[in-house]
N, C-alpha and C positions, 0 to 999 in steps of 0.2 A: 504494500500500500504506499503510495507516494505521499509523504506528508508535507505539511506547509514548509516552505523552503528554509525556515530558520526556527531553531529551537533554543532553549534557554542555555546560555554559555556560562562557564565558570569565570569568576572574576576575583582578583586579588587587588586590594587597594593598600599603599603604603600607610602603615599606622594600624592595619587590621581593623578597619572600621567594620567590614563584614567580609564573609566568604561564601560564595554560592557553590552549591553541590548539586550534581545530577547523577543518576544511576550510571554505574560503570559500563552496563550493556550499552548505553547510548553514546559512549565516549567516540566511536568511530564515526558517528553521524554528526559529530559536533561541529558545525561551521563557526566562523567568527561572526560576531554581531555586526549588523550592517545599518544602514539608514532606515528611516521609517518606511513601513510598507506603502506601496501606492494606494490611493483611495480608489474605490469602484467609480468609474465616470459614467456607468450605465451602458457603456459599450459592450461589456462582457467579453473582452478578448481573452482567448486561451489558446493553447496549442492545438485544439481540436477543430479540424476543418469542417466537420459535420454539424458543428454547433454554432460557429461564428456567423453572424449575419442572419441567424434564425431566431425564431421566439424562444429558443432554448438558450441563447447566448449568455444572458446574465445569470441564469440559474446554474449553468454548467460552469461558468467562471466562478461562481460562489462555492460550488461543490469542490472544484479543483484547488483553488487557492486556500481553502480551509482543510484540506486533506480528507474530506468526507468521502469522496469517491475518486477513483482514478479512471483513466481512459481504458478502452479494449486494446488500444495501441498507442504509440507516441503521438499520433496525429489524429486519432479517431476516438470520440467518447462513445459512440454507439447509441445515439439517441434513439434510434428506431428499433433496437435490439430489445427482445423480451428479457426480463430479469428472473433469475433463479430465486427460489424462496430464501436461501442462505444469503444471497448477495443483497437482497433487499433488507434482511435482518441486520446485516453488517453495516449497511449504509445508514440505517436508522440509528444504530448504535454508535456509529462514528459521529453522527450529528450530535448526539448527547441527549440524555434525558435526565433531568434533575431527580435525585433521590434513588438512583438505582443502586443495588447492592454491588459494591466494588469486589467482593469476595464471594460470589454466589455459589450455591451448592450445584454440582454438576447436573445439568438437565438429563433426563433418561433416554435421550435420543442416540441410537447407536450409528446413525448415518451422517453425524456432523463432522466436517473436516476439522482438523486440529485448530486452524486459524479462527473458527467461528465458535468454538465451545465456550469461551468465556462470555462473549457478547450474547450469544443465544441463551445461555444459562441465566444471565442477568435479566433479559427480557421475559424469560419464562418464569423466573422467580418472582417477577413483579406483576405477573398476570397479564402482560402485554402481548404475548404471542403463545400459540399453542402448536402442537405437532399434528401431523396427519393421523397418527395413532399414538398409543401410549409409549411406543419405542421407536417410532420413525418420525422425523421432522419433515421429510420430504424435501431434503436440501437441494436436490437437483430438479425438482418439479417447478414449473413456471409459476411465478406470483401472479394472481389475477387481480384485476382492478378492484373487485369487491373485497378480497382479502386485504389489499393494501389500505382500503378505507377503514376496515376494522383495526389493523395494526396502528395506523396513525391516529385514529380517534382515541384508542386506548392509551397511546403513549402521550398525546397532547390534548386530551379533552379538557383539562382544567384551564389551560391557557387559551383555548379557542372558544370556550362557552361564553357567550355574550349575554349580559343581563339586559332585559327589554325595558330599560329606563333611560331618561335624559335623551342624549344624541342617538341613542340605539333603539329608540321606541319602534322604529320601522322593522326591526329585525324579528323574524318569527320566533315566538316563545315556545313553540311546541315541544322542543327538546330540553327545555330547563326543567321540567316536570313530566318525566315520561311515564306512560302507563305501564304497570308490571306485566302487561300482555302486549308490549310493543312488538313482540317477535311475530305477532299474527298481523300486524299492520301492513299496509302496502303504501308505496310512495305516492304522493299526490302529483308528482312530477314525472318520474321515470317509471315506465312500465315494467322494467326488468329488476326494479329494486323492491324487494319484498323480504319479510321475515327478519333474519339477523343483520341484514345489510341496511335496513330503513335508517335506523338511528345514526350509524357511523357515517353513511353517505350524506345525510342531510345535515349533520354537525359540520362536516367539511365544506359542504355546499354553502351553507349559511355563513361561514367564516371567509368564503372566497378562495378556498384551498383547491377545490376541484371544480370541474365542469363536466357536462355530460358529453358522450360521443356525438349525440344529436339532441335535438330539443326534447325528445321523449324516451331516450335510452341512455343509460349511464355506461353501459359495457361491463356489467358486474363480472361476467365470465370471460371477458376479453383479456389477453395477456397485458400485464403492465410493462411498459417499456422503460428503459434507463432514462430517457429524456423526461417522461411523465413523472417519474419519482423526483428527478431534479427539480422539476418545476413545483411539485408539492411541498418538498422540504424547503425550497427558497421562499415559498409564499408563507409557510409557517413562520420562518424567521422574520419576515417582513411584518407579519400581523403581530408578533411578539414585540418587535422593535417599535411599533406604533403605540404600544401601551404606555400611557403617561407615567412619568417618574413620580414617586411618592414625594410629598412636600417635605422639605428639610426639617429636621428635628430642631425646634427653637432652643433647646438646652445645649446644642452643639455635639450631642452624642452621635456616634457613628456605629453601624453594625460591624460585626465580625464576620457576617456571612450575607451576600446578596448576589442575585443573578447567577447562582451556582458556583461562585468563587468564595472561598473560605480562607481567612487568615487567622493563625492562632499561634501561641508560644508553647513550648514544651512544659513550662511550669507557670504558676501564677505569682510566686514570690521568690525573689532573688536577693542575694548579698552582693554588695559592690564588686566582690572577687569572681563572681560567677559570670558566665557568658551564655545569655539566653539564645535559643534556637528558635527562629521564625520559621513557620511552615505555612506555605501557600498551596492550595490545591484549586483546581478548576474542573467543573462539570458543566460549565457554560458551553453550549454547542459551538460557539464562535471563539477562535483563538483571541487572546488579549495580549497587549504589549505593555510593557511598563519600564520606567528607567531605574538606575540603580540608587537614586536619591531617595530617601525616605525621611520622614519627620519623627522626632520624639517630642511628645507633648506632656507637660506636668499639669496635674489638677491642683489649682491654687485658688482659694476663695470662692470654691463652687464653680469654677469655669476652667476650660482647658487653655493652656499657654504653650506656645512653641518654645522648645529648648534650642537656642541658636547654636550651630556648629562653629568652631573656630573659623575666623574670616579667611585664613589661609588654606583651609580645607577644600580640595577640588574632587567632585565626583566625575568619572569618566563620561564622556559624551556618547554613550552607547544605548542601545535599545534591546530589551529581552522579549522574547515571545513566550507566553504561557499557553500551551496547546490544551485542547480538551482531554481530561483524564490524567493530566501531568501534575506532579508535585514539584515545588521549588523550595529550597531550604537556604536560610541565611543565618550566620552567626552574628549577633549584634554585640558591639564592645561597649563597656562602661567606663573605658579609659578616660580619665579626666582630661588628658590633652586633646581630645577630639571636640570638646564642648567649650563654650566661652566661660561657663560656670560649672564646677564639678556637680554631678548628679548627687542629690542628697536623698535621704530616706523620704518616701512618699509614693503617691500613686501616679503612674505614667501610662502612656499608651504609644504604640508604634502605628503610624498612619501612612498608608500607601494608596496610590490610585492606579487604576487599570483602565486602558482604553481599548474599545472594540477595533479590531484590525480593519473592519470595513467602514467604519465610521468614527473618526477620532473624537467626534462630539459626544459619543456615548461612553461616558466615564462612571466607573464604579470606584468609590473610595471606602476603605475598610480600616478598622482599627482593632489592634490586639492589646488587651490591658494587661499590666503587670504591676507589681509593688516591689520597691526596693527597701530593704531593712537596714538598720544600722550595721 
């Protein structure tokens, strides 16, 4: 699987301000940090000749640049090729679903290729996907459009369900309170959408994620193509991106976890002689970038105040990329020589901001709290 072109790199700063670490298994893949990633201009340019200049262009670019899906060759994405069930599951897993078990019990399917065991097991554990039987996943079977609707609705139902209030009053409310007998219902739009497909198809339809093959047919039993799934995943991203940000906390408090990104420390209480370990993980479906500079803030008189670094201290002008499912670690120093004033006993927090690689204006700022004792 071709991943996004940059991964987190190790950094050492004179004075041991912090040290980043990555798993040794990734060492050979480790390129040097480079300039900020290019923003999506809407042109959707990628190496895939069958996508560029078509309705799939931006979606395929999004999938490729974020390492969600690779092409069937170096120059072809395969927009019209049908997807195997195992490949569809892998793509959804690569996009990322918040809250998935990172160490799931192995699924009972004996036909899973090794590359898919962990992802399918996590989706199965969460009740997002099932097999063709108790012991067979149907890895090499073609994923149908109706099956894809069920998969995506289970994975993203919470983020795609729209309350029929305010500006959304015109959105159908039929799926906000579904009858327990919905399996017997028929679609009022598509003649081939019945039974278990009704709720998933209309959930995605109402959210603008899918369309029918014709005005009266969804194509429930038609093969799902690679291009179609790319469009669906990209639209899910766009819908979630459009959700308004919550209002800032007037107290100045910051979360330790938001948008699938979590920042924590290995302990809550330290002495001045100890070295805290900052741990950052991401289950956000989109890669994030951040700089090496972070902030230390101290709680004084009921509010947070920035602890200035020494004026002569310089951070390297590089950017790191945090990929979906990846962990980043830093060791933070309490060395008095790094700060204008020595850190004293009290309550502190480390503050770091992360930017969406597709839109630098989408920023997530997190804080990890700790206490220094005498």
